[in-house]
Wavefront OBJ file of the C-alpha trace (Angstrom):
o trace
v 146.200 47.321 67.463
v 143.905 47.189 64.423
v 142.372 43.846 63.643
v 139.262 41.800 64.105
v 136.890 39.984 61.818
v 136.155 40.686 58.161
v 133.762 39.698 55.410
v 133.966 39.849 51.636
v 131.224 42.470 51.591
v 132.602 44.598 54.415
v 136.396 44.829 54.273
v 138.010 46.955 57.026
v 139.589 50.308 56.250
v 142.385 50.426 58.850
v 145.670 48.597 58.244
v 145.807 45.453 60.349
v 145.560 41.684 60.564
v 141.990 40.443 60.199
v 141.039 36.865 61.018
v 137.799 35.222 59.913
v 137.231 32.055 61.925
v 135.038 29.397 60.366
v 134.027 25.987 61.634
v 136.504 24.246 59.297
v 139.373 26.733 59.471
v 141.348 27.816 62.527
v 144.934 28.679 63.187
v 147.725 30.448 64.982
v 152.445 32.626 65.836
v 154.699 32.909 69.035
v 152.380 32.397 72.025
v 151.624 35.585 73.941
v 151.071 36.171 77.649
v 148.136 34.332 79.217
v 146.351 34.517 82.515
v 145.333 38.154 83.007
v 141.919 38.977 84.465
v 140.401 42.433 84.887
v 137.632 43.677 87.171
v 135.932 46.760 88.582
v 135.856 46.752 92.400
v 134.469 48.813 95.272
v 136.541 49.611 98.336
v 137.156 51.873 101.319
v 140.750 52.579 100.299
v 143.021 52.623 97.280
v 143.361 54.671 94.078
v 140.109 55.524 92.278
v 139.666 55.093 88.517
v 143.173 53.698 88.188
v 144.454 50.243 87.289
v 146.354 48.362 89.971
v 148.148 45.071 89.274
v 147.207 42.483 91.890
v 149.310 39.331 92.132
v 148.799 38.095 95.710
v 146.363 38.198 98.621
v 148.820 40.345 100.593
v 148.894 42.703 97.624
v 145.092 43.120 97.846
v 145.209 43.915 101.564
v 148.012 46.401 101.033
v 146.217 48.304 98.260
v 142.548 48.038 99.246
v 142.591 46.555 102.804
v 140.565 43.521 103.861
v 137.474 45.576 104.771
v 134.288 44.175 103.228
v 131.546 46.005 105.102
v 129.124 48.563 103.610
v 129.349 47.388 100.035
v 133.103 46.940 99.603
v 133.995 44.064 97.264
v 137.684 44.428 96.409
v 139.183 41.935 98.829
v 136.874 38.954 98.299
v 136.525 39.417 94.520
v 140.229 39.700 93.856
v 141.066 36.922 96.304
v 138.667 34.537 94.529
v 140.179 35.397 91.137
v 143.685 34.646 92.390
v 142.412 31.490 94.046
v 141.109 30.394 90.653
v 144.594 30.693 89.215
v 144.813 34.055 87.455
v 148.455 35.087 87.056
v 147.512 38.717 87.529
v 144.346 40.749 88.066
v 144.006 44.326 86.889
v 141.781 45.948 89.515
v 139.956 49.225 88.886
v 138.302 50.872 91.893
v 134.963 52.573 91.261
v 133.627 55.467 93.340
v 130.686 57.840 93.096
v 130.683 61.642 93.284
v 130.515 61.558 97.095
v 133.950 59.967 97.442
v 136.216 62.072 99.648
v 139.485 61.747 101.521
v 139.621 62.181 105.284
v 141.372 65.310 106.449
v 142.517 67.306 109.489
v 144.121 70.738 109.932
v 146.741 71.462 112.582
v 147.642 74.772 114.202
v 150.810 76.581 115.214
v 151.883 77.522 118.743
v 150.883 81.213 118.550
v 148.768 82.720 121.341
v 146.075 83.106 118.701
v 146.634 79.805 116.854
v 146.573 79.729 113.052
v 145.874 76.605 111.018
v 149.169 75.977 109.251
v 149.201 72.317 108.169
v 146.624 70.161 106.408
v 146.827 66.383 106.404
v 144.762 64.432 103.858
v 144.369 60.690 103.549
v 146.112 59.517 100.384
v 142.918 58.018 98.972
v 139.185 58.676 99.286
v 137.439 56.343 101.689
v 136.092 55.782 105.147
v 139.292 54.031 106.219
v 140.929 57.438 106.708
v 138.381 58.314 109.396
v 140.207 55.849 111.667
v 143.493 57.745 111.322
v 144.674 59.728 114.339
v 147.590 62.103 114.739
v 149.745 62.836 117.758
v 152.510 65.470 117.767
v 155.010 65.498 120.630
v 158.605 66.347 121.411
v 161.009 63.619 120.362
v 162.018 61.759 123.551
v 165.669 61.488 122.463
v 166.313 64.832 120.762
v 164.305 67.682 122.276
v 165.108 69.880 119.269
v 162.916 67.629 117.144
v 159.266 66.666 117.127
v 157.497 63.411 116.209
v 154.251 63.258 114.270
v 152.801 59.830 114.995
v 150.105 58.435 112.684
v 147.780 55.802 114.171
v 145.019 53.692 112.686
v 142.847 53.059 115.693
v 145.432 52.018 118.294
v 147.951 50.720 115.731
v 150.956 52.928 115.044
v 151.395 53.187 111.274
v 154.332 55.607 111.011
v 156.411 58.100 112.944
v 157.620 61.200 111.116
v 160.460 63.032 112.894
v 161.249 66.608 111.880
v 163.426 69.456 113.170
v 162.229 72.112 115.584
v 158.528 71.578 115.088
v 158.859 73.383 111.753
v 155.758 73.276 109.535
v 157.842 73.101 106.369
v 160.094 70.421 107.843
v 157.005 68.350 108.709
v 155.672 68.669 105.144
v 159.034 67.701 103.672
v 159.379 64.681 105.967
v 155.838 63.376 105.450
v 155.714 63.776 101.668
v 159.299 62.659 101.158
v 158.943 59.416 103.122
v 158.860 56.560 100.572
v 157.282 54.297 103.179
v 154.350 56.638 103.794
v 151.294 55.027 102.196
v 148.633 56.871 104.185
v 148.715 60.699 104.260
v 149.701 63.770 102.241
v 150.777 67.029 103.937
v 150.074 70.561 102.687
v 151.459 73.768 104.209
v 148.618 76.277 104.438
v 150.434 79.360 105.794
v 153.686 80.012 107.634
v 152.119 81.166 110.933
v 154.797 81.345 113.566
v 156.500 78.381 111.895
v 156.088 75.855 114.726
v 153.476 73.106 114.988
v 151.517 72.798 118.193
v 151.533 69.504 120.073
v 148.321 67.457 119.811
v 147.195 64.107 121.163
v 145.070 61.674 119.163
v 143.333 64.161 116.879
v 141.275 62.315 114.250
v 141.025 62.782 110.514
v 137.413 63.020 109.376
v 135.149 63.493 106.380
v 136.248 60.385 104.484
v 133.644 58.846 102.183
v 134.216 55.654 100.196
v 131.860 56.669 97.416
v 130.096 53.303 97.252
v 126.439 54.041 98.005
v 125.626 55.725 94.690
v 127.721 53.669 92.285
v 125.490 52.960 89.283
v 125.600 50.866 86.127
v 126.938 53.912 84.297
v 130.070 53.773 86.461
v 130.672 50.181 85.379
v 130.116 51.083 81.732
v 132.574 53.964 82.012
v 135.088 51.514 83.431
v 134.591 49.206 80.441
v 135.667 52.003 78.111
v 138.931 52.281 80.059
v 139.359 48.491 80.043
v 139.695 48.574 76.259
v 143.100 50.241 76.680
v 144.478 47.237 78.607
v 145.666 43.752 77.645
v 143.685 41.040 79.421
v 142.019 37.697 78.775
v 139.029 37.496 81.123
v 136.736 40.059 82.750
v 134.436 39.632 85.741
v 132.243 41.935 87.782
v 132.530 42.260 91.553
v 129.434 40.287 92.461
v 126.953 42.434 90.511
v 123.996 40.442 89.169
v 121.932 43.238 87.597
v 120.475 41.942 84.310
v 120.566 45.347 82.604
v 124.279 45.658 83.338
v 124.838 42.096 82.145
v 123.157 42.928 78.840
v 125.410 45.946 78.419
v 128.510 43.896 79.248
v 127.439 41.222 76.740
v 126.999 43.831 74.008
v 130.389 45.308 74.863
v 132.081 41.905 74.725
v 130.468 41.124 71.360
v 131.692 44.443 69.952
v 135.294 44.266 71.111
v 135.568 40.627 70.063
v 134.445 41.643 66.574
v 137.173 44.296 66.696
v 139.794 41.638 67.374
v 140.141 41.772 71.173
v 139.540 38.206 72.301
v 138.158 38.431 75.831
v 135.756 36.303 77.825
v 133.366 37.756 80.407
v 132.214 35.679 83.379
v 128.897 36.646 84.989
v 126.492 35.163 87.525
v 123.277 35.641 89.460
v 122.198 36.727 92.929
v 122.136 34.546 96.044
v 118.339 34.514 95.973
v 118.325 33.365 92.351
v 120.905 30.672 93.098
v 118.815 29.097 95.854
v 115.276 29.778 94.588
v 112.860 26.965 93.829
v 113.162 27.916 90.147
v 116.941 28.395 90.276
v 117.421 26.185 87.213
v 115.004 28.262 85.160
v 116.625 31.509 86.293
v 120.107 30.317 85.377
v 119.123 28.934 81.982
v 117.128 32.090 81.188
v 120.223 34.141 81.960
v 122.228 32.065 79.477
v 119.515 32.474 76.862
v 119.727 36.241 77.297
v 123.552 36.296 77.094
v 123.904 33.598 74.394
v 127.464 34.277 73.279
v 130.702 32.326 73.051
v 132.478 35.181 74.809
v 130.227 35.051 77.901
v 130.311 32.414 80.636
v 127.243 32.242 82.896
v 127.887 30.751 86.357
v 124.796 29.111 87.829
v 125.768 28.124 91.371
v 126.894 29.892 94.513
v 129.704 28.541 96.694
v 130.601 28.049 100.355
v 134.069 28.638 101.730
v 135.389 29.088 105.271
v 131.865 29.365 106.632
v 130.864 32.085 104.164
v 128.439 31.833 101.249
v 129.006 33.579 97.945
v 126.512 34.104 95.130
v 127.179 32.834 91.606
v 127.889 36.457 90.650
v 130.618 36.513 93.300
v 131.800 33.024 92.327
v 132.286 34.330 88.782
v 135.555 35.864 90.035
v 136.862 32.386 90.832
v 135.703 30.986 87.488
v 137.328 33.915 85.686
v 140.598 33.164 87.480
v 140.248 29.480 86.603
v 139.766 30.260 82.908
v 142.589 32.791 82.829
v 145.029 30.586 84.681
v 144.774 27.427 82.610
v 147.071 26.470 79.757
v 145.620 26.214 76.263
v 145.809 22.426 76.406
v 143.723 22.311 79.601
v 139.975 22.415 80.194
v 137.877 23.671 83.082
v 135.791 20.486 82.894
v 136.040 18.650 86.229
v 138.593 21.162 87.525
v 138.640 20.777 91.309
v 138.111 23.758 93.616
v 138.928 24.593 97.260
v 135.278 25.163 98.215
v 133.430 23.251 100.912
v 130.119 23.078 99.091
v 127.785 24.869 96.707
v 124.792 26.865 97.939
v 122.415 24.636 95.975
v 123.159 21.128 94.713
v 121.643 20.507 91.294
v 120.173 17.069 90.544
v 121.413 14.897 87.678
v 118.591 15.996 85.367
v 119.150 19.631 86.320
v 122.860 19.299 85.538
v 121.936 17.954 82.111
v 119.726 21.009 81.590
v 122.648 23.211 82.537
v 124.960 21.619 79.981
v 122.347 21.796 77.254
v 121.483 25.408 78.039
v 124.842 27.083 78.463
v 125.141 27.232 82.271
v 128.559 26.773 83.889
v 128.033 24.782 87.075
v 130.125 24.048 90.120
v 128.916 20.770 91.605
v 129.587 18.750 94.742
v 130.269 15.145 93.722
v 130.161 13.790 97.270
v 133.885 14.353 97.798
v 134.724 17.803 96.497
v 133.403 20.781 94.575
v 134.432 20.870 90.927
v 133.428 22.463 87.642
v 130.933 20.335 85.761
v 131.665 21.139 82.118
v 133.680 23.950 80.572
v 130.951 25.605 78.542
v 129.998 29.178 77.735
v 126.513 30.662 77.359
v 126.255 30.090 73.587
v 123.057 28.142 72.913
v 122.013 29.329 69.441
v 124.769 28.925 66.860
v 125.353 31.710 64.367
v 126.481 31.324 60.765
v 129.924 29.741 60.535
v 129.783 28.231 64.036
v 129.435 24.659 65.236
v 129.181 22.902 68.595
v 132.860 23.366 69.587
v 132.073 27.104 69.820
v 130.184 26.242 73.008
v 133.407 25.106 74.709
v 135.449 27.587 76.744
v 138.655 25.844 75.697
v 137.878 26.213 71.977
v 137.233 29.934 72.333
v 140.386 30.476 74.409
v 142.498 28.668 71.809
v 141.039 30.679 68.931
v 141.411 33.937 70.879
v 145.026 33.152 71.727
v 145.861 32.191 68.162
v 144.246 35.344 66.820
v 146.127 37.501 69.348
v 149.462 35.871 68.518
v 148.870 36.288 64.798
v 147.940 39.947 65.127
v 150.996 40.705 67.240
v 153.425 38.907 64.937
v 151.892 40.361 61.771
v 152.146 43.887 63.148
v 155.665 43.420 64.540
v 157.208 41.710 61.533
v 155.071 41.946 58.397
v 152.542 44.788 58.086
v 154.284 47.763 56.521
v 157.606 45.906 56.509
v 157.396 43.114 53.908
v 156.697 43.557 50.200
v 153.444 42.000 49.007
v 155.347 39.844 46.532
v 155.503 36.112 46.032
v 158.602 36.056 48.211
v 156.960 38.116 50.942
v 153.841 35.969 50.979
v 155.935 32.806 51.185
v 157.799 34.266 54.174
v 154.477 35.032 55.906
v 153.088 31.574 55.190
v 156.313 29.952 56.379
v 156.098 31.771 59.709
v 152.461 30.768 60.077
v 153.223 27.119 59.391
v 156.083 27.178 61.883
v 153.735 28.483 64.553
v 151.136 25.852 63.708
v 153.837 23.233 64.148
v 154.475 24.540 67.685
v 150.743 24.295 68.424
v 150.696 20.728 67.147
v 153.688 19.835 69.308
v 151.875 21.310 72.311
v 148.819 19.186 71.565
v 146.585 22.180 70.877
v 145.876 21.216 67.254
v 146.083 17.831 65.549
v 149.584 17.025 64.310
v 148.353 15.910 60.895
v 146.430 17.819 58.268
v 147.067 21.443 59.250
v 147.969 23.896 56.492
v 148.027 27.575 55.550
v 148.008 28.931 52.014
v 146.930 31.881 49.874
v 143.176 32.025 49.333
v 142.823 32.155 45.552
v 139.026 32.418 45.702
v 139.324 36.140 46.498
v 140.904 38.925 44.486
v 143.121 41.107 46.672
v 144.089 44.736 46.281
v 147.848 45.374 45.872
v 148.291 45.782 49.659
v 146.104 42.835 50.696
v 146.815 39.167 51.383
v 144.054 36.607 51.892
v 145.083 33.437 53.680
v 143.273 30.179 54.374
v 144.011 28.101 57.425
v 143.116 24.481 58.018
v 143.522 22.816 61.387
v 141.652 20.570 63.741
v 141.579 21.714 67.360
v 142.183 18.997 69.900
v 139.940 18.553 72.928
v 140.239 16.851 76.284
v 138.440 13.662 77.209
v 135.129 14.673 78.735
v 133.021 11.584 78.047
v 134.317 8.012 78.214
v 131.896 5.314 77.017
v 132.657 1.720 77.936
v 131.026 -1.631 77.409
v 131.794 -4.321 79.971
v 131.211 -7.795 78.579
v 130.622 -10.547 81.132
v 131.624 -13.995 79.907
l 1 2 3 4 5 6 7 8 9 10 11 12 13 14 15 16 17 18 19 20 21 22 23 24 25 26 27 28
l 29 30 31 32 33 34 35 36 37 38 39 40 41 42 43 44 45 46 47 48 49 50 51 52 53 54 55 56 57 58 59 60 61 62 63 64 65 66 67 68 69 70 71 72 73 74 75 76 77 78 79 80 81 82 83 84 85 86 87 88 89 90 91 92 93 94 95 96 97 98 99 100 101 102 103 104 105 106 107 108 109 110 111 112 113 114 115 116 117 118 119 120 121 122 123 124 125 126 127 128 129 130 131 132 133 134 135 136 137 138 139 140 141 142 143 144 145 146 147 148 149 150 151 152 153 154 155 156 157 158 159 160 161 162 163 164 165 166 167 168 169 170 171 172 173 174 175 176 177 178 179 180 181 182 183 184 185 186 187 188 189 190 191 192 193 194 195 196 197 198 199 200 201 202 203 204 205 206 207 208 209 210 211 212 213 214 215 216 217 218 219 220 221 222 223 224 225 226 227 228 229 230 231 232 233 234 235 236 237 238 239 240 241 242 243 244 245 246 247 248 249 250 251 252 253 254 255 256 257 258 259 260 261 262 263 264 265 266 267 268 269 270 271 272 273 274 275 276 277 278 279 280 281 282 283 284 285 286 287 288 289 290 291 292 293 294 295 296 297 298 299 300 301 302 303 304 305 306 307 308 309 310 311 312 313 314 315 316 317 318 319 320 321 322 323 324 325 326 327 328 329 330 331 332 333 334 335 336 337 338 339 340 341 342 343 344 345 346 347 348 349 350 351 352 353 354 355 356 357 358 359 360 361 362 363 364 365 366 367 368 369 370 371 372 373 374 375 376 377 378 379 380 381 382 383 384 385 386 387 388 389 390 391 392 393 394 395 396 397 398 399 400 401 402 403 404 405 406 407 408 409 410 411 412 413 414 415 416 417 418 419 420 421 422 423 424 425 426 427 428 429 430 431 432 433 434 435 436 437 438 439 440 441 442 443 444 445 446 447 448 449 450 451 452 453 454 455 456 457 458 459 460 461 462 463 464 465 466 467 468 469 470 471 472 473 474 475 476 477 478 479 480 481 482
């Protein structure tokens, strides 16, 4: 999809729909899908360098398991994102060059046994090292054998095949739609019959976590550009160099028309340090972009503490899961507490300096104010650019416009007065739907041909006028005593 921003001195070359947002001009056509988050994760199981759609906690356990030891992050990160409200999370497992699948070779029944069958875990990871295999005669039909696959003492699957045949075992294992754990390979024919074994373990599995580097995350970002999503988060990583790279990436793809928001955070030590406020505000100053949200507080849940970098998964889910007429301001959470309670004056510093806080108000933990890390406005921006809701609305409008323009207008409609009127009519109809949904003000919106610019024969310049609505965030009252 070609699109993005444009300027009068730097018009794009590719065909596409280019939107130039200004502080006094915003707009929108048929709302697209909302609520998709994306994240790189580390795990001891699951496909590597592939996207997996996660829609439930059970889904996470099934794909990546619940294991969190030795650097694994998949379960907690994805769970927090779903807890925040994301409709779907696209998970992408990272692994270093040491990643390997567990394996075992099995022999035939010859007097001089030959290794005839190789079993490999379906995915790289240390989980496969807990797999054990037993082969025995089927207790009901002696002409058949059972290959039983255990994880520890838990029976995962029983594969029954005829006559102990190597080929029959391979066919049964690989053809079983319910087999999510191993792959069988016939090495040689041998005497054609598998030998019985009891509790032989697979070994050599490596999760490939120890040497994952920033470069692996950056490589993942390149793949992320091929997907449709709204919000990105990292799996608890607080490295400032990586954050800078992510911020630059977000700025670039937003300029290219892909409206995404990244949610980042700091380490547990930064969250609870004596100068935690300074660390959080400095992080926002470094990021300083409407497409980046900087979480400043860690959280506590079910007796566990999570850093603000880990809590960013929840905030990402919260942002992705809300409707365009909603705000994250004062959104309640399921957490027991935050790892550091900021004082009133510190909270004011956070709001002024682009830090997204979760606060404990004495009853529950909730988001303080729905702001991004933008602190220094650029040309054409004003204070609403600091609101997460404003950016989400503009991103959604831009996405809807690009999709509709490409589906129904670009390359399909003559650039005549009639064609331009049809385009403008569709745009106004969409703006009406936004007004009815309370996303823009019902009065005063308009879209028309921009006559200040001279187009080429295949170009149309439009101007949009609309006022975005906002939610009540500050209520000022005067109580008069008589």
